[in-house]
C-alpha positions in Angstrom: -30.2 -105.0 20.9 -28.7 -108.5 21.1 -26.8 -109.8 24.1 -23.6 -109.8 22.0 -24.0 -106.1 21.2 -25.1 -105.0 24.7 -22.6 -103.6 27.1 -23.9 -103.5 30.7 -23.0 -100.5 32.7 -22.2 -101.3 36.3 -21.9 -98.0 38.3 -20.0 -98.1 41.6 -20.1 -94.4 42.4 -21.8 -95.1 45.7 -19.3 -97.7 46.7 -15.9 -97.3 45.1 -16.5 -93.6 44.3 -17.4 -92.9 47.9 -14.1 -94.5 49.1 -12.3 -91.4 47.8 -11.0 -89.6 50.9 -13.4 -86.8 51.7 -16.1 -88.0 49.3 -18.5 -89.4 51.9 -22.1 -88.8 51.0 -25.1 -88.6 53.3 -27.9 -91.1 53.4 -30.3 -88.8 51.5 -27.6 -87.9 48.9 -27.0 -91.6 48.2 -30.6 -92.2 47.6 -30.8 -89.2 45.3 -27.8 -90.3 43.2 -29.1 -93.8 43.0 -32.4 -92.5 41.8 -30.7 -90.5 39.1 -28.6 -93.5 38.0 -31.7 -95.7 37.9 -33.6 -93.1 35.8 -30.6 -92.7 33.4 -30.7 -96.4 32.6 -27.7 -97.8 34.5 -27.9 -101.6 34.4 -26.3 -102.4 37.8 -25.9 -100.0 40.7 -23.3 -101.1 43.4 -25.0 -99.3 46.2 -22.4 -99.9 48.9 -20.6 -102.2 51.3 -23.3 -103.3 53.7 -20.9 -104.8 56.3 -18.8 -101.6 56.5 -21.2 -99.7 58.8 -24.9 -99.4 59.9 -25.1 -96.3 57.7 -23.9 -98.2 54.6 -26.3 -101.1 55.3 -29.2 -98.7 55.7 -28.4 -96.9 52.4 -28.1 -100.1 50.4 -31.4 -101.4 51.9 -33.2 -98.1 51.1 -31.8 -98.0 47.6 -32.9 -101.6 47.1 -36.4 -100.7 48.1 -36.6 -97.6 45.8 -35.0 -98.9 42.6 -37.3 -99.4 39.7 -35.3 -101.0 37.0 -31.6 -101.2 37.9 -30.1 -104.3 39.5 -29.0 -103.3 43.0 -25.7 -104.8 44.1 -23.8 -104.9 47.4 -20.2 -105.7 48.0 -19.0 -108.5 50.3 -15.6 -110.0 51.2 -15.1 -113.7 50.9 -16.7 -114.8 54.2 -20.2 -115.9 55.2 -20.8 -113.0 57.6 -20.2 -110.4 54.9 -22.2 -112.2 52.3 -25.2 -112.7 54.7 -25.1 -109.0 55.6 -25.0 -108.1 52.0 -28.0 -110.3 51.2 -30.0 -108.8 54.1 -29.5 -105.4 52.4 -30.1 -106.2 48.8 -32.9 -108.8 49.1 -35.5 -106.1 49.1 -34.6 -105.1 45.5 -36.6 -106.2 42.5 -33.4 -107.4 41.0 -30.7 -108.0 43.7 -27.1 -109.0 43.2 -24.3 -110.1 45.6 -20.8 -109.2 44.6 -18.1 -111.0 46.5 -14.3 -110.8 46.1 -10.9 -111.9 47.2 -7.4 -110.8 46.3 -5.7 -113.5 44.1 -2.3 -112.0 43.2 0.8 -113.2 45.2 0.8 -110.0 47.1 -2.8 -110.4 48.2 -2.6 -114.1 48.9 0.1 -113.3 51.4 -2.1 -111.1 53.5 -4.4 -113.9 54.8 -1.5 -116.3 54.5 -3.4 -118.7 52.2 -1.7 -120.9 49.7 -3.2 -121.4 46.2 -5.2 -124.5 47.2 -6.6 -122.9 50.4 -7.7 -119.8 48.5 -9.3 -121.9 45.8 -11.3 -123.8 48.5 -12.4 -120.5 50.1 -13.6 -119.1 46.7 -15.7 -122.2 46.1 -17.3 -122.1 49.5 -18.1 -118.4 49.5 -19.4 -118.2 46.0 -21.5 -121.2 46.6 -22.9 -119.6 49.7 -23.8 -116.4 47.9 -25.5 -118.4 45.1 -27.6 -120.3 47.6 -29.0 -116.9 48.7 -29.2 -115.1 45.4 -29.3 -116.3 41.8 -27.4 -113.2 40.6 -23.8 -113.5 41.9 -20.7 -111.6 40.8 -17.2 -112.6 41.7 -14.0 -110.6 41.5 -10.4 -111.8 41.8 -8.9 -108.6 43.2 -5.6 -107.5 41.5 -6.4 -109.9 38.7 -4.0 -108.1 36.3 -1.1 -109.1 38.6 -2.3 -112.7 39.2 -0.5 -115.6 37.5 -2.5 -116.5 34.4 -2.7 -120.2 35.1 -4.0 -119.5 38.7 -6.4 -116.9 37.4 -7.9 -119.4 35.0 -8.2 -121.9 37.8 -10.0 -119.7 40.2 -12.3 -118.2 37.5 -13.4 -121.7 36.6 -14.0 -122.5 40.3 -16.2 -119.4 40.7 -18.2 -120.2 37.5 -18.8 -123.8 38.7 -19.9 -122.5 42.1 -22.6 -120.4 40.5 -21.1 -117.0 39.7 -23.1 -115.4 36.8 -20.7 -112.5 36.3 -16.9 -112.6 36.6 -15.2 -109.3 37.1 -11.6 -108.8 36.2 -10.2 -105.9 38.2 -7.1 -103.9 37.4 -7.1 -102.9 41.0 -4.0 -100.7 41.0 -4.3 -99.3 37.4 -1.2 -101.1 36.3 -2.2 -102.7 33.0 -2.3 -101.3 29.5 -5.0 -101.6 26.8 -3.3 -104.4 24.8 -2.8 -106.4 28.0 -6.4 -105.7 29.2 -7.8 -107.1 25.9 -5.4 -110.1 25.9 -6.4 -111.1 29.4 -10.1 -111.2 28.6 -9.4 -113.1 25.4 -7.2 -115.6 27.2 -9.9 -116.3 29.8 -12.6 -116.7 27.2 -10.4 -119.2 25.3 -9.1 -121.2 28.3 -11.7 -121.3 31.0 -14.5 -123.9 30.6 -17.9 -122.3 30.9 -16.6 -118.8 30.1 -19.0 -118.5 27.2 -22.0 -119.0 29.6 -21.3 -116.0 31.9 -20.6 -112.3 31.5 -17.0 -111.0 31.9 -16.7 -107.6 33.4 -13.8 -105.1 33.7 -13.0 -102.8 36.5 -10.1 -100.4 35.8 -8.4 -97.8 37.9 -6.8 -94.7 36.5 -3.4 -94.6 38.1 -1.7 -94.3 34.8 -4.5 -92.5 33.0 -5.6 -95.5 31.0 -8.7 -96.7 32.8 -11.2 -95.9 30.0 -8.9 -97.2 27.3 -8.3 -100.4 29.2 -12.1 -100.9 29.7 -12.9 -100.3 26.1 -10.1 -102.7 25.0 -11.6 -105.3 27.3 -15.0 -104.8 25.7 -13.5 -105.3 22.2 -12.0 -108.5 23.4 -15.3 -109.8 24.7 -16.1 -108.3 28.1 -19.7 -107.2 28.3 -19.9 -105.3 31.5 -17.9 -102.2 32.4 -17.5 -101.1 36.0 -17.3 -97.3 36.3 -18.2 -94.2 38.2 -19.6 -90.8 37.5 -16.8 -88.3 36.8 -14.3 -91.2 37.3 -14.6 -90.8 41.1 -12.8 -93.4 43.1 -9.7 -94.7 45.0 -6.5 -92.8 44.3 -6.6 -91.5 40.7 -10.2 -92.8 40.3 -12.0 -95.3 38.0 -13.1 -95.6 34.5 -15.6 -92.7 34.0 -19.1 -93.8 33.0 -19.6 -90.8 30.8 -16.4 -91.5 28.8 -17.4 -95.2 28.1 -21.0 -94.3 27.1 -20.0 -91.5 24.7 -17.0 -93.4 23.3 -19.3 -96.3 22.3 -21.8 -93.9 20.9 -19.4 -91.8 18.9 -17.1 -94.6 17.7 -19.8 -97.1 16.9 -18.1 -97.7 13.6 -15.2 -99.5 15.2 -16.8 -100.6 18.5 -20.3 -101.8 17.4 -21.7 -102.0 20.9 -24.5 -100.3 22.7 -25.6 -99.3 26.2 -29.0 -98.5 27.5 -27.9 -95.2 29.0 -29.8 -92.0 28.3 -26.8 -89.9 27.6 -28.7 -86.6 27.8 -28.8 -87.0 31.5 -25.0 -87.2 31.9 -24.2 -83.6 32.5 -27.0 -83.3 35.2 -25.8 -86.3 37.2 -22.1 -85.3 36.8 -22.8 -81.9 38.3 -24.8 -83.4 41.1 -22.2 -86.0 42.0 -19.5 -83.3 42.0 -21.7 -81.2 44.4 -22.5 -83.9 46.9 -19.1 -85.5 46.9 -17.2 -82.2 47.1 -14.9 -83.4 44.2 -15.1 -80.7 41.5 -14.8 -81.8 37.9 -11.6 -80.6 36.3 -12.2 -78.1 33.5 -10.7 -80.2 30.8 -12.4 -83.5 31.9 -13.6 -85.4 28.9 -17.4 -85.1 28.2 -18.4 -83.4 31.4 -15.7 -80.8 32.0 -16.4 -77.1 31.8 -14.2 -76.8 28.7 -15.3 -80.0 26.9 -17.5 -78.0 24.6 -15.8 -74.7 25.0 -13.8 -72.9 22.3 -11.6 -69.8 22.7 -9.2 -69.9 19.7 -10.4 -67.6 17.0 -9.8 -70.2 14.3 -11.8 -72.8 16.3 -14.6 -70.3 17.0 -14.8 -69.3 13.3 -15.0 -72.9 12.3 -17.7 -73.7 14.9 -19.8 -70.8 13.7 -19.7 -72.2 10.2 -20.0 -75.9 10.9 -19.9 -77.4 14.4 -18.5 -80.6 13.1 -15.2 -79.0 12.3 -14.1 -79.0 15.9 -16.6 -81.2 17.8 -17.1 -84.9 17.5 -20.4 -85.0 19.5 -23.3 -82.6 20.1 -23.6 -80.8 23.4 -27.2 -81.8 23.6 -26.2 -85.4 23.5 -24.9 -85.1 27.1 -27.5 -82.7 28.3 -26.0 -79.3 27.4 -28.1 -76.7 25.6 -25.3 -75.5 23.3 -21.6 -75.1 22.7 -19.9 -72.4 24.7 -17.8 -70.0 22.7 -15.5 -68.9 25.5 -14.4 -65.3 24.9 -10.8 -64.7 25.6 -7.6 -63.2 24.2 -7.6 -65.8 21.4 -11.1 -65.0 20.2 -11.7 -63.3 16.8 -14.1 -60.7 15.5 -16.6 -63.3 14.2 -17.0 -64.9 17.6 -17.2 -61.5 19.3 -19.9 -60.3 16.9 -21.8 -63.6 17.4 -21.6 -63.5 21.2 -22.7 -59.8 21.3 -25.6 -60.6 19.0 -26.7 -63.3 21.4 -26.6 -60.7 24.2 -28.8 -58.3 22.1 -26.0 -56.0 20.7 -26.1 -55.7 16.9 -23.0 -53.8 15.7 -21.9 -52.3 12.5 -18.4 -52.9 11.2 -17.0 -49.6 12.6 -18.6 -50.2 16.0 -17.3 -53.8 16.1 -13.8 -52.5 15.3 -13.9 -50.1 18.3 -15.4 -52.7 20.7 -12.9 -55.4 19.5 -10.0 -53.2 20.5 -11.4 -52.7 24.0 -12.3 -56.4 24.2 -8.7 -57.4 23.5 -7.5 -55.0 26.1 -9.8 -56.5 28.7 -8.9 -60.1 27.5 -5.2 -59.4 28.2 -6.1 -58.8 31.8 -8.6 -61.6 32.4 -8.4 -65.3 31.8 -12.0 -65.6 30.6 -14.5 -63.1 29.5 -18.0 -63.8 30.7 -21.3 -62.5 29.2 -21.6 -59.9 32.0 -18.1 -58.7 31.2 -19.2 -58.0 27.6 -22.4 -56.3 28.7 -20.3 -54.1 31.0 -17.9 -53.4 28.1 -20.8 -52.4 25.9 -22.1 -50.0 28.5 -18.8 -48.1 28.6 -19.0 -44.7 26.9 -17.4 -43.7 23.7 -13.9 -42.8 24.8 -13.0 -40.9 21.6 -15.7 -38.3 22.2 -14.8 -37.7 25.9 -13.4 -34.3 27.0 -11.6 -36.0 29.9 -9.6 -39.2 29.5 -7.6 -41.2 32.0 -4.3 -42.1 30.5 -2.2 -43.1 33.5 -2.8 -44.0 37.1 -0.5 -45.3 39.9 -1.7 -45.7 43.5 0.2 -46.4 46.7 -1.5 -47.8 49.8 -1.0 -50.2 52.7 -0.8 -50.4 56.4 1.1 -47.5 57.9 1.6 -46.0 54.4 0.3 -42.7 53.0 -2.4 -43.3 50.5 -1.6 -41.5 47.3 -2.5 -41.4 43.6 -0.2 -40.3 40.8 -2.5 -39.5 37.8 -2.4 -38.2 34.2 -5.5 -37.0 32.6 -5.9 -35.8 29.0 -8.2 -32.8 29.2 -9.4 -31.2 25.9 -6.4 -32.9 24.2 -3.8 -31.6 26.8 -2.1 -34.0 29.2 -2.0 -32.9 32.8 -0.5 -34.8 35.8 -0.7 -34.6 39.6 -0.1 -36.5 42.8 -2.8 -36.4 45.5 -3.4 -38.0 48.8 -6.5 -39.3 50.5 -8.0 -41.6 53.1 -7.6 -44.5 50.8 -6.5 -45.3 47.2 -9.9 -44.4 45.7 -10.3 -41.2 47.7 -6.7 -40.2 46.7 -7.5 -40.9 43.0 -10.7 -38.9 43.2 -8.8 -36.0 44.8 -6.3 -36.2 41.9 -9.2 -35.9 39.4 -10.5 -32.8 41.3 -7.0 -31.3 41.2 -6.6 -31.7 37.5 -10.2 -30.9 36.6 -11.6 -28.5 39.2 -15.3 -28.8 39.6 -18.0 -28.3 42.2 -19.9 -31.5 41.6 -20.8 -33.5 44.7 -20.4 -37.3 44.9 -23.8 -38.7 45.8 -23.4 -42.4 45.1 -20.3 -44.7 44.8 -21.1 -48.4 44.3 -18.8 -51.3 43.5 -19.9 -54.8 42.4 -18.1 -57.8 41.0 -19.4 -58.6 37.5 -18.2 -62.2 37.5 -16.5 -64.8 39.7 -12.9 -65.2 40.7 -10.1 -63.0 41.9 -9.6 -61.7 38.4 -13.3 -60.6 38.1 -14.1 -57.3 36.7 -15.4 -54.7 39.1 -18.3 -52.6 37.9 -18.3 -49.2 39.5 -21.2 -46.7 39.4 -20.7 -43.1 40.3 -23.5 -40.5 40.6 -22.5 -36.8 40.7 -24.8 -33.8 41.3 -23.9 -30.3 40.1 -26.3 -27.3 40.3 -29.3 -29.6 40.4 -28.0 -31.7 37.4 -27.3 -35.3 38.0 -24.9 -37.5 36.0 -24.2 -41.1 36.4 -20.9 -42.7 35.2 -20.2 -46.4 35.0 -17.1 -48.4 34.2 -15.7 -52.0 34.5 -12.2 -53.1 35.0 -10.3 -55.9 36.7 -8.6 -53.1 38.8 -11.2 -51.7 41.2 -9.4 -48.3 41.5 -9.1 -47.9 37.8 -12.8 -48.8 37.4 -13.6 -46.2 40.0 -11.7 -43.4 38.4 -13.1 -44.3 34.9 -16.6 -44.2 36.3 -15.9 -40.9 38.0 -14.5 -39.4 34.8 -17.4 -40.8 32.8 -19.8 -39.0 35.1 -17.8 -35.8 34.7 -17.8 -36.1 30.9 -21.6 -36.3 31.0 -21.7 -33.1 33.1 -19.3 -31.5 30.6 -21.7 -32.3 27.8 -24.5 -30.6 29.8 -22.4 -27.6 30.5 -21.6 -27.2 26.8 -25.2 -27.5 25.9 -26.1 -24.8 28.4 -23.3 -22.5 27.2 -21.2 -22.8 30.4 -17.4 -23.1 30.9 -16.2 -26.7 31.2 -13.8 -25.7 33.9 -15.5 -22.8 35.5 -14.6 -23.3 39.2 -11.3 -23.7 41.0 -10.3 -26.6 43.2 -10.7 -24.6 46.4 -14.4 -24.3 45.6 -14.9 -28.1 45.8 -16.5 -29.3 49.0 
């Protein structure tokens, strides 16, 4: 690709990203992330702020020594001590860079109490010093988007003449809008002598949710380096997200004919790793790498996806490192999606079977936010309720500290509804006692096991019950978001299996009284 078409990706996850409160990474974690960025094809890795601490210096130095292809950059304030320390850390890289900066807006000039001329002199001195150490120097006028245009042009020209090879224009507080971002780059290219000989970069924060849009607008106006972070990690609301820039340029190449050297198939892997080591989880609806980015629950969307993925997806999951689209099963899902998902799980259903399962699936979906594969498997393992001799139709339990544990239950037995209230040591024990009262039997409970099928507080509980009666063993299983309900259904399921055995052996389905139950 030509230099005009190339957009350089400058990743600052390890510097600006790590500045997010609580996102500090260990030395080994930084080296690991840097290795993944290098492997993915990131052009420049801003590895840290060497003067900040001994740990930061050591990490930048180690990353410089291990990098294979990426330029390794360190950050330095506009003073000789910072710049020297930065050079000591990055000089071990095959391709080192010094990035030095100073705040140029009226608000930032007031902090060191420098007038315009004094700041201009300082910029010339520090950029020249950096260039004497390294032939790859980047300079940033912090808060550039709130700096007077005439003064911004003046100091950019000074930095270029002092030897800066990249001029970064930061929207430090996420204040600008796309039209302004583009106009600012265009203005600098038109007014600053020597602007056509260096690379302009853009560094946007996401305080108003426009970081990626501002960065892409700057690229369209002539910027050829985008500063970004994995998952948009960074100060306050974060930065431009690397994955959003890469995929936007890839998908909309028709209107933004620019390219990056990023291997996009590695995006999902590094996104998850950064989320893990930083402790900042990726929001579910985050563009490109969020859990729901390639997920579809609506029946209309799922049906369209099954027929042609392009109906509701503008990129392929495999383009970012996912194996496939995820048809999320929920209350909005239709029969076609359910049939497809069950087929993936090994269940081939006829139309009548699907109709029955779909009713039970909808009932479960009304109780759970998301139906996982294990939920569906548990659903398929539930017995045929229509053929059962005993059916649970109503259950209410009462429990708590210093309260009597009781269960009010209605069972349909042989087509006849029967109700009772029973007590016990706990809600499950009370419910089981209610079943015994309504359907007397002498079966003995051998096994009672509860397991969560999936994650979360709304997870289904899968309950297994094993009953033994006269040497005959029957196992019942059920799943429900209510553990007590699942327990009773599993207990009743096991009893129904015993009923079937009794019928086959010619016995009475209710041949013993409650008093005979041990």
